[in-house]
KENU-675747 format. One record per residue: residue number from 0; x, y, z of N, C-alpha, C in turn; residue in three letters. Coordinates in steps of 0.2 Angstrom, whole numbers, plus 5000, padded with zeros to 4 digits. Last residue first. Layout:
BEGIN
<atom><keba>NUM</keba><n_px>X</n_px><n_py>Y</n_py><n_pz>Z</n_pz><ca_px>X</ca_px><ca_py>Y</ca_py><ca_pz>Z</ca_pz><c_px>X</c_px><c_py>Y</c_py><c_pz>Z</c_pz><nuti>ALA</nuti></atom>
...
# end
This chain:
BEGIN
<atom><keba>77</keba><n_px>5539</n_px><n_py>5345</n_py><n_pz>5408</n_pz><ca_px>5545</ca_px><ca_py>5346</ca_py><ca_pz>5405</ca_pz><c_px>5544</c_px><c_py>5338</c_py><c_pz>5406</c_pz><nuti>ALA</nuti></atom>
<atom><keba>76</keba><n_px>5527</n_px><n_py>5358</n_py><n_pz>5397</n_pz><ca_px>5529</ca_px><ca_py>5352</ca_py><ca_pz>5404</ca_pz><c_px>5537</c_px><c_py>5349</c_py><c_pz>5401</c_pz><nuti>PRO</nuti></atom>
<atom><keba>75</keba><n_px>5529</n_px><n_py>5376</n_py><n_pz>5398</n_pz><ca_px>5528</ca_px><ca_py>5371</ca_py><ca_pz>5395</ca_pz><c_px>5532</c_px><c_py>5364</c_py><c_pz>5399</c_pz><nuti>ALA</nuti></atom>
<atom><keba>74</keba><n_px>5520</n_px><n_py>5388</n_py><n_pz>5411</n_pz><ca_px>5528</ca_px><ca_py>5386</ca_py><ca_pz>5407</ca_pz><c_px>5525</c_px><c_py>5380</c_py><c_pz>5404</c_pz><nuti>GLY</nuti></atom>
<atom><keba>73</keba><n_px>5511</n_px><n_py>5398</n_py><n_pz>5412</n_pz><ca_px>5513</ca_px><ca_py>5394</ca_py><ca_pz>5406</ca_pz><c_px>5520</c_px><c_py>5392</c_py><c_pz>5403</c_pz><nuti>THR</nuti></atom>
<atom><keba>72</keba><n_px>5515</n_px><n_py>5399</n_py><n_pz>5425</n_pz><ca_px>5508</ca_px><ca_py>5396</ca_py><ca_pz>5424</ca_pz><c_px>5511</c_px><c_py>5393</c_py><c_pz>5419</c_pz><nuti>GLY</nuti></atom>
<atom><keba>71</keba><n_px>5525</n_px><n_py>5410</n_py><n_pz>5425</n_pz><ca_px>5526</ca_px><ca_py>5402</ca_py><ca_pz>5429</ca_pz><c_px>5519</c_px><c_py>5399</c_py><c_pz>5427</c_pz><nuti>GLU</nuti></atom>
<atom><keba>70</keba><n_px>5517</n_px><n_py>5421</n_py><n_pz>5420</n_pz><ca_px>5522</ca_px><ca_py>5418</ca_py><ca_pz>5416</ca_pz><c_px>5523</c_px><c_py>5410</c_py><c_pz>5421</c_pz><nuti>VAL</nuti></atom>
<atom><keba>69</keba><n_px>5508</n_px><n_py>5422</n_py><n_pz>5430</n_pz><ca_px>5506</ca_px><ca_py>5419</ca_py><ca_pz>5425</ca_pz><c_px>5512</c_px><c_py>5418</c_py><c_pz>5419</c_pz><nuti>LYS</nuti></atom>
<atom><keba>68</keba><n_px>5515</n_px><n_py>5424</n_py><n_pz>5441</n_pz><ca_px>5511</ca_px><ca_py>5419</ca_py><ca_pz>5441</ca_pz><c_px>5510</c_px><c_py>5418</c_py><c_pz>5435</c_pz><nuti>ALA</nuti></atom>
<atom><keba>67</keba><n_px>5521</n_px><n_py>5437</n_py><n_pz>5438</n_pz><ca_px>5525</ca_px><ca_py>5432</ca_py><ca_pz>5440</ca_pz><c_px>5521</c_px><c_py>5427</c_py><c_pz>5440</c_pz><nuti>GLN</nuti></atom>
<atom><keba>66</keba><n_px>5510</n_px><n_py>5446</n_py><n_pz>5438</n_pz><ca_px>5514</ca_px><ca_py>5445</ca_py><ca_pz>5433</ca_pz><c_px>5518</c_px><c_py>5439</c_py><c_pz>5432</c_pz><nuti>GLU</nuti></atom>
<atom><keba>65</keba><n_px>5507</n_px><n_py>5447</n_py><n_pz>5452</n_pz><ca_px>5502</ca_px><ca_py>5445</ca_py><ca_pz>5449</ca_pz><c_px>5506</c_px><c_py>5444</c_py><c_pz>5442</c_pz><nuti>THR</nuti></atom>
<atom><keba>64</keba><n_px>5519</n_px><n_py>5454</n_py><n_pz>5456</n_pz><ca_px>5519</ca_px><ca_py>5446</ca_py><ca_pz>5458</ca_pz><c_px>5512</c_px><c_py>5443</c_py><c_pz>5454</c_pz><nuti>LEU</nuti></atom>
<atom><keba>63</keba><n_px>5522</n_px><n_py>5463</n_py><n_pz>5450</n_pz><ca_px>5526</ca_px><ca_py>5461</ca_py><ca_pz>5448</ca_pz><c_px>5521</c_px><c_py>5453</c_py><c_pz>5451</c_pz><nuti>PHE</nuti></atom>
<atom><keba>62</keba><n_px>5510</n_px><n_py>5469</n_py><n_pz>5456</n_pz><ca_px>5509</ca_px><ca_py>5468</ca_py><ca_pz>5449</ca_pz><c_px>5513</c_px><c_py>5464</c_py><c_pz>5449</c_pz><nuti>LYS</nuti></atom>
<atom><keba>61</keba><n_px>5519</n_px><n_py>5470</n_py><n_pz>5470</n_pz><ca_px>5510</ca_px><ca_py>5467</ca_py><ca_pz>5471</ca_pz><c_px>5508</c_px><c_py>5464</c_py><c_pz>5462</c_pz><nuti>LEU</nuti></atom>
<atom><keba>60</keba><n_px>5528</n_px><n_py>5479</n_py><n_pz>5464</n_pz><ca_px>5527</ca_px><ca_py>5474</ca_py><ca_pz>5468</ca_pz><c_px>5521</c_px><c_py>5470</c_py><c_pz>5468</c_pz><nuti>LYS</nuti></atom>
<atom><keba>59</keba><n_px>5520</n_px><n_py>5490</n_py><n_pz>5461</n_pz><ca_px>5522</ca_px><ca_py>5488</ca_py><ca_pz>5455</ca_pz><c_px>5526</c_px><c_py>5480</c_py><c_pz>5460</c_pz><nuti>SER</nuti></atom>
<atom><keba>58</keba><n_px>5513</n_px><n_py>5496</n_py><n_pz>5475</n_pz><ca_px>5509</ca_px><ca_py>5495</ca_py><ca_pz>5469</ca_pz><c_px>5512</c_px><c_py>5488</c_py><c_pz>5463</c_pz><nuti>ARG</nuti></atom>
<atom><keba>57</keba><n_px>5526</n_px><n_py>5496</n_py><n_pz>5480</n_pz><ca_px>5523</ca_px><ca_py>5494</ca_py><ca_pz>5483</ca_pz><c_px>5516</c_px><c_py>5492</c_py><c_pz>5478</c_pz><nuti>PHE</nuti></atom>
<atom><keba>56</keba><n_px>5531</n_px><n_py>5510</n_py><n_pz>5472</n_pz><ca_px>5536</ca_px><ca_py>5504</ca_py><ca_pz>5472</ca_pz><c_px>5529</c_px><c_py>5497</c_py><c_pz>5477</c_pz><nuti>ASN</nuti></atom>
<atom><keba>55</keba><n_px>5523</n_px><n_py>5520</n_py><n_pz>5476</n_pz><ca_px>5522</ca_px><ca_py>5517</ca_py><ca_pz>5466</ca_pz><c_px>5526</c_px><c_py>5510</c_py><c_pz>5466</c_pz><nuti>ARG</nuti></atom>
<atom><keba>54</keba><n_px>5525</n_px><n_py>5522</n_py><n_pz>5489</n_pz><ca_px>5518</ca_px><ca_py>5518</ca_py><ca_pz>5487</ca_pz><c_px>5518</c_px><c_py>5517</c_py><c_pz>5480</c_pz><nuti>ILE</nuti></atom>
<atom><keba>53</keba><n_px>5538</n_px><n_py>5526</n_py><n_pz>5489</n_pz><ca_px>5535</ca_px><ca_py>5519</ca_py><ca_pz>5490</ca_pz><c_px>5529</c_px><c_py>5517</c_py><c_pz>5489</c_pz><nuti>ALA</nuti></atom>
<atom><keba>52</keba><n_px>5537</n_px><n_py>5538</n_py><n_pz>5482</n_pz><ca_px>5539</ca_px><ca_py>5534</ca_py><ca_pz>5479</ca_pz><c_px>5537</c_px><c_py>5526</c_py><c_pz>5481</c_pz><nuti>ARG</nuti></atom>
<atom><keba>51</keba><n_px>5529</n_px><n_py>5544</n_py><n_pz>5492</n_pz><ca_px>5525</ca_px><ca_py>5544</ca_py><ca_pz>5486</ca_pz><c_px>5530</c_px><c_py>5538</c_py><c_pz>5481</c_pz><nuti>ALA</nuti></atom>
<atom><keba>50</keba><n_px>5541</n_px><n_py>5545</n_py><n_pz>5502</n_pz><ca_px>5529</ca_px><ca_py>5541</ca_py><ca_pz>5503</ca_pz><c_px>5527</c_px><c_py>5539</c_py><c_pz>5497</c_pz><nuti>GLU</nuti></atom>
<atom><keba>49</keba><n_px>5547</n_px><n_py>5551</n_py><n_pz>5495</n_pz><ca_px>5549</ca_px><ca_py>5545</ca_py><ca_pz>5496</ca_pz><c_px>5544</c_px><c_py>5542</c_py><c_pz>5497</c_pz><nuti>ALA</nuti></atom>
<atom><keba>48</keba><n_px>5544</n_px><n_py>5565</n_py><n_pz>5495</n_pz><ca_px>5544</ca_px><ca_py>5562</ca_py><ca_pz>5489</ca_pz><c_px>5545</c_px><c_py>5554</c_py><c_pz>5490</c_pz><nuti>ALA</nuti></atom>
<atom><keba>47</keba><n_px>5540</n_px><n_py>5566</n_py><n_pz>5508</n_pz><ca_px>5535</ca_px><ca_py>5567</ca_py><ca_pz>5504</ca_pz><c_px>5536</c_px><c_py>5564</c_py><c_pz>5497</c_pz><nuti>PHE</nuti></atom>
<atom><keba>46</keba><n_px>5556</n_px><n_py>5569</n_py><n_pz>5510</n_pz><ca_px>5552</ca_px><ca_py>5563</ca_py><ca_pz>5514</ca_pz><c_px>5544</c_px><c_py>5562</c_py><c_pz>5509</c_pz><nuti>ALA</nuti></atom>
<atom><keba>45</keba><n_px>5558</n_px><n_py>5580</n_py><n_pz>5503</n_pz><ca_px>5562</ca_px><ca_py>5572</ca_py><ca_pz>5501</ca_pz><c_px>5555</c_px><c_py>5569</c_py><c_pz>5504</c_pz><nuti>ALA</nuti></atom>
<atom><keba>44</keba><n_px>5550</n_px><n_py>5591</n_py><n_pz>5509</n_pz><ca_px>5549</ca_px><ca_py>5590</ca_py><ca_pz>5502</ca_pz><c_px>5553</c_px><c_py>5580</c_py><c_pz>5499</c_pz><nuti>ARG</nuti></atom>
<atom><keba>43</keba><n_px>5557</n_px><n_py>5591</n_py><n_pz>5521</n_pz><ca_px>5549</ca_px><ca_py>5588</ca_py><ca_pz>5521</ca_pz><c_px>5545</c_px><c_py>5586</c_py><c_pz>5513</c_pz><nuti>THR</nuti></atom>
<atom><keba>42</keba><n_px>5571</n_px><n_py>5593</n_py><n_pz>5519</n_pz><ca_px>5569</ca_px><ca_py>5588</ca_py><ca_pz>5520</ca_pz><c_px>5560</c_px><c_py>5586</c_py><c_pz>5519</c_pz><nuti>GLU</nuti></atom>
<atom><keba>41</keba><n_px>5565</n_px><n_py>5606</n_py><n_pz>5514</n_pz><ca_px>5569</ca_px><ca_py>5601</ca_py><ca_pz>5506</ca_pz><c_px>5571</c_px><c_py>5596</c_py><c_pz>5510</c_pz><nuti>HIS</nuti></atom>
<atom><keba>40</keba><n_px>5561</n_px><n_py>5621</n_py><n_pz>5515</n_pz><ca_px>5562</ca_px><ca_py>5614</ca_py><ca_pz>5519</ca_pz><c_px>5560</c_px><c_py>5610</c_py><c_pz>5514</c_pz><nuti>ASP</nuti></atom>
<atom><keba>39</keba><n_px>5563</n_px><n_py>5631</n_py><n_pz>5505</n_pz><ca_px>5566</ca_px><ca_py>5632</ca_py><ca_pz>5508</ca_pz><c_px>5568</c_px><c_py>5624</c_py><c_pz>5513</c_pz><nuti>THR</nuti></atom>
<atom><keba>38</keba><n_px>5547</n_px><n_py>5632</n_py><n_pz>5499</n_pz><ca_px>5552</ca_px><ca_py>5630</ca_py><ca_pz>5495</ca_pz><c_px>5558</c_px><c_py>5629</c_py><c_pz>5498</c_pz><nuti>LEU</nuti></atom>
<atom><keba>37</keba><n_px>5536</n_px><n_py>5622</n_py><n_pz>5510</n_pz><ca_px>5540</ca_px><ca_py>5626</ca_py><ca_pz>5511</ca_pz><c_px>5547</c_px><c_py>5627</c_py><c_pz>5505</c_pz><nuti>LYS</nuti></atom>
<atom><keba>36</keba><n_px>5526</n_px><n_py>5609</n_py><n_pz>5500</n_pz><ca_px>5532</ca_px><ca_py>5612</ca_py><ca_pz>5506</ca_pz><c_px>5533</c_px><c_py>5620</c_py><c_pz>5505</c_pz><nuti>ALA</nuti></atom>
<atom><keba>35</keba><n_px>5519</n_px><n_py>5607</n_py><n_pz>5489</n_pz><ca_px>5517</ca_px><ca_py>5612</ca_py><ca_pz>5494</ca_pz><c_px>5519</c_px><c_py>5615</c_py><c_pz>5499</c_pz><nuti>ASN</nuti></atom>
<atom><keba>34</keba><n_px>5523</n_px><n_py>5595</n_py><n_pz>5481</n_pz><ca_px>5521</ca_px><ca_py>5600</ca_py><ca_pz>5481</ca_pz><c_px>5521</c_px><c_py>5605</c_py><c_pz>5484</c_pz><nuti>VAL</nuti></atom>
<atom><keba>33</keba><n_px>5523</n_px><n_py>5586</n_py><n_pz>5495</n_pz><ca_px>5528</ca_px><ca_py>5589</ca_py><ca_pz>5492</ca_pz><c_px>5530</c_px><c_py>5595</c_py><c_pz>5487</c_pz><nuti>CYS</nuti></atom>
<atom><keba>32</keba><n_px>5510</n_px><n_py>5583</n_py><n_pz>5496</n_pz><ca_px>5516</ca_px><ca_py>5588</ca_py><ca_pz>5504</ca_pz><c_px>5521</c_px><c_py>5589</c_py><c_pz>5499</c_pz><nuti>GLY</nuti></atom>
<atom><keba>31</keba><n_px>5504</n_px><n_py>5582</n_py><n_pz>5483</n_pz><ca_px>5503</ca_px><ca_py>5587</ca_py><ca_pz>5488</ca_pz><c_px>5507</c_px><c_py>5589</c_py><c_pz>5493</c_pz><nuti>ASN</nuti></atom>
<atom><keba>30</keba><n_px>5512</n_px><n_py>5568</n_py><n_pz>5486</n_pz><ca_px>5510</ca_px><ca_py>5570</ca_py><ca_pz>5482</ca_pz><c_px>5511</c_px><c_py>5578</c_py><c_pz>5484</c_pz><nuti>ILE</nuti></atom>
<atom><keba>29</keba><n_px>5506</n_px><n_py>5562</n_py><n_pz>5496</n_pz><ca_px>5512</ca_px><ca_py>5562</ca_py><ca_pz>5497</ca_pz><c_px>5511</c_px><c_py>5568</c_py><c_pz>5494</c_pz><nuti>ALA</nuti></atom>
<atom><keba>28</keba><n_px>5491</n_px><n_py>5562</n_py><n_pz>5493</n_pz><ca_px>5492</ca_px><ca_py>5565</ca_py><ca_pz>5498</ca_pz><c_px>5499</c_px><c_py>5567</c_py><c_pz>5499</c_pz><nuti>ALA</nuti></atom>
<atom><keba>27</keba><n_px>5490</n_px><n_py>5552</n_py><n_pz>5482</n_pz><ca_px>5491</ca_px><ca_py>5559</ca_py><ca_pz>5480</ca_pz><c_px>5492</c_px><c_py>5566</c_py><c_pz>5487</c_pz><nuti>ALA</nuti></atom>
<atom><keba>26</keba><n_px>5495</n_px><n_py>5542</n_py><n_pz>5488</n_pz><ca_px>5499</ca_px><ca_py>5544</ca_py><ca_pz>5486</ca_pz><c_px>5496</c_px><c_py>5551</c_py><c_pz>5482</c_pz><nuti>GLU</nuti></atom>
<atom><keba>25</keba><n_px>5483</n_px><n_py>5541</n_py><n_pz>5498</n_pz><ca_px>5487</ca_px><ca_py>5540</ca_py><ca_pz>5501</ca_pz><c_px>5495</c_px><c_py>5544</c_py><c_pz>5496</c_pz><nuti>LEU</nuti></atom>
<atom><keba>24</keba><n_px>5472</n_px><n_py>5538</n_py><n_pz>5486</n_pz><ca_px>5475</ca_px><ca_py>5545</ca_py><ca_pz>5489</ca_pz><c_px>5481</c_px><c_py>5544</c_py><c_pz>5496</c_pz><nuti>GLU</nuti></atom>
<atom><keba>23</keba><n_px>5479</n_px><n_py>5528</n_py><n_pz>5482</n_pz><ca_px>5477</ca_px><ca_py>5536</ca_py><ca_pz>5475</ca_pz><c_px>5476</c_px><c_py>5537</c_py><c_pz>5482</c_pz><nuti>ASP</nuti></atom>
<atom><keba>22</keba><n_px>5476</n_px><n_py>5520</n_py><n_pz>5491</n_pz><ca_px>5484</ca_px><ca_py>5518</ca_py><ca_pz>5488</ca_pz><c_px>5482</c_px><c_py>5525</c_py><c_pz>5483</c_pz><nuti>MET</nuti></atom>
<atom><keba>21</keba><n_px>5463</n_px><n_py>5517</n_py><n_pz>5493</n_pz><ca_px>5466</ca_px><ca_py>5520</ca_py><ca_pz>5499</ca_pz><c_px>5473</c_px><c_py>5522</c_py><c_pz>5496</c_pz><nuti>LEU</nuti></atom>
<atom><keba>20</keba><n_px>5457</n_px><n_py>5513</n_py><n_pz>5478</n_pz><ca_px>5455</ca_px><ca_py>5520</ca_py><ca_pz>5483</ca_pz><c_px>5460</c_px><c_py>5523</c_py><c_pz>5487</c_pz><nuti>ARG</nuti></atom>
<atom><keba>19</keba><n_px>5462</n_px><n_py>5501</n_py><n_pz>5481</n_pz><ca_px>5463</ca_px><ca_py>5505</ca_py><ca_pz>5475</ca_pz><c_px>5463</c_px><c_py>5512</c_py><c_pz>5476</c_pz><nuti>GLU</nuti></atom>
<atom><keba>18</keba><n_px>5455</n_px><n_py>5496</n_py><n_pz>5493</n_pz><ca_px>5463</ca_px><ca_py>5496</ca_py><ca_pz>5490</ca_pz><c_px>5466</c_px><c_py>5501</c_py><c_pz>5486</c_pz><nuti>PHE</nuti></atom>
<atom><keba>17</keba><n_px>5443</n_px><n_py>5495</n_py><n_pz>5486</n_pz><ca_px>5442</ca_px><ca_py>5501</ca_py><ca_pz>5495</ca_pz><c_px>5450</c_px><c_py>5500</c_py><c_pz>5491</c_pz><nuti>LEU</nuti></atom>
<atom><keba>16</keba><n_px>5444</n_px><n_py>5487</n_py><n_pz>5474</n_pz><ca_px>5441</ca_px><ca_py>5494</ca_py><ca_pz>5474</ca_pz><c_px>5445</c_px><c_py>5500</c_py><c_pz>5481</c_pz><nuti>PRO</nuti></atom>
<atom><keba>15</keba><n_px>5452</n_px><n_py>5476</n_py><n_pz>5473</n_pz><ca_px>5451</ca_px><ca_py>5476</ca_py><ca_pz>5480</ca_pz><c_px>5450</c_px><c_py>5485</c_py><c_pz>5478</c_pz><nuti>ASN</nuti></atom>
<atom><keba>14</keba><n_px>5464</n_px><n_py>5467</n_py><n_pz>5464</n_pz><ca_px>5455</ca_px><ca_py>5470</ca_py><ca_pz>5464</ca_pz><c_px>5451</c_px><c_py>5473</c_py><c_pz>5469</c_pz><nuti>ASP</nuti></atom>
<atom><keba>13</keba><n_px>5476</n_px><n_py>5470</n_py><n_pz>5473</n_pz><ca_px>5475</ca_px><ca_py>5473</ca_py><ca_pz>5467</ca_pz><c_px>5466</c_px><c_py>5475</c_py><c_pz>5466</c_pz><nuti>LEU</nuti></atom>
<atom><keba>12</keba><n_px>5471</n_px><n_py>5460</n_py><n_pz>5483</n_pz><ca_px>5471</ca_px><ca_py>5467</ca_py><ca_pz>5484</ca_pz><c_px>5471</c_px><c_py>5473</c_py><c_pz>5480</c_pz><nuti>LEU</nuti></atom>
<atom><keba>11</keba><n_px>5470</n_px><n_py>5448</n_py><n_pz>5474</n_pz><ca_px>5465</ca_px><ca_py>5449</ca_py><ca_pz>5480</ca_pz><c_px>5465</c_px><c_py>5457</c_py><c_pz>5481</c_pz><nuti>ALA</nuti></atom>
<atom><keba>10</keba><n_px>5484</n_px><n_py>5446</n_py><n_pz>5470</n_pz><ca_px>5478</ca_px><ca_py>5448</ca_py><ca_pz>5466</ca_pz><c_px>5471</c_px><c_py>5450</c_py><c_pz>5469</c_pz><nuti>ARG</nuti></atom>
<atom><keba>9</keba><n_px>5490</n_px><n_py>5445</n_py><n_pz>5481</n_pz><ca_px>5491</ca_px><ca_py>5451</ca_py><ca_pz>5480</ca_pz><c_px>5487</c_px><c_py>5453</c_py><c_pz>5473</c_pz><nuti>ALA</nuti></atom>
<atom><keba>8</keba><n_px>5486</n_px><n_py>5432</n_py><n_pz>5483</n_pz><ca_px>5485</ca_px><ca_py>5438</ca_py><ca_pz>5488</ca_pz><c_px>5487</c_px><c_py>5443</c_py><c_pz>5488</c_pz><nuti>ALA</nuti></atom>
<atom><keba>7</keba><n_px>5490</n_px><n_py>5425</n_py><n_pz>5472</n_pz><ca_px>5483</ca_px><ca_py>5425</ca_py><ca_pz>5474</ca_pz><c_px>5481</c_px><c_py>5431</c_py><c_pz>5478</c_pz><nuti>ALA</nuti></atom>
<atom><keba>6</keba><n_px>5505</n_px><n_py>5427</n_py><n_pz>5473</n_pz><ca_px>5502</ca_px><ca_py>5429</ca_py><ca_pz>5469</ca_pz><c_px>5492</c_px><c_py>5429</c_py><c_pz>5469</c_pz><nuti>SER</nuti></atom>
<atom><keba>5</keba><n_px>5503</n_px><n_py>5417</n_py><n_pz>5487</n_pz><ca_px>5509</ca_px><ca_py>5426</ca_py><ca_pz>5488</ca_pz><c_px>5502</c_px><c_py>5432</c_py><c_pz>5480</c_pz><nuti>LYS</nuti></atom>
<atom><keba>4</keba><n_px>5503</n_px><n_py>5407</n_py><n_pz>5482</n_pz><ca_px>5499</ca_px><ca_py>5409</ca_py><ca_pz>5488</ca_pz><c_px>5498</c_px><c_py>5415</c_py><c_pz>5486</c_pz><nuti>GLU</nuti></atom>
<atom><keba>3</keba><n_px>5510</n_px><n_py>5403</n_py><n_pz>5474</n_pz><ca_px>5506</ca_px><ca_py>5404</ca_py><ca_pz>5471</ca_pz><c_px>5500</c_px><c_py>5406</c_py><c_pz>5477</c_pz><nuti>ASP</nuti></atom>
<atom><keba>2</keba><n_px>5523</n_px><n_py>5402</n_py><n_pz>5481</n_pz><ca_px>5522</ca_px><ca_py>5409</ca_py><ca_pz>5476</ca_pz><c_px>5516</c_px><c_py>5409</c_py><c_pz>5474</c_pz><nuti>SER</nuti></atom>
<atom><keba>1</keba><n_px>5519</n_px><n_py>5400</n_py><n_pz>5498</n_pz><ca_px>5520</ca_px><ca_py>5397</ca_py><ca_pz>5492</ca_pz><c_px>5518</c_px><c_py>5403</c_py><c_pz>5489</c_pz><nuti>ARG</nuti></atom>
<atom><keba>0</keba><n_px>5524</n_px><n_py>5406</n_py><n_pz>5516</n_pz><ca_px>5516</ca_px><ca_py>5407</ca_py><ca_pz>5511</ca_pz><c_px>5521</c_px><c_py>5406</c_py><c_pz>5502</c_pz><nuti>MET</nuti></atom>
# end
């Protein structure tokens, strides 16, 4: 998959309202699981926190791919 194809696919995902809502719900569920875990259940809390971080990292990667396309597309001709 070429860079421009990756960027277009990332933009399509980010522009999809269902994708945005799904990511919001997954992140909220992970955060709630972390907050509501028993005080002594450190493994569960860590697992939910890792899940929330993974969701945020995935969103950041998609945004990075779309921004990278903008930067690459504005280069001066050689």
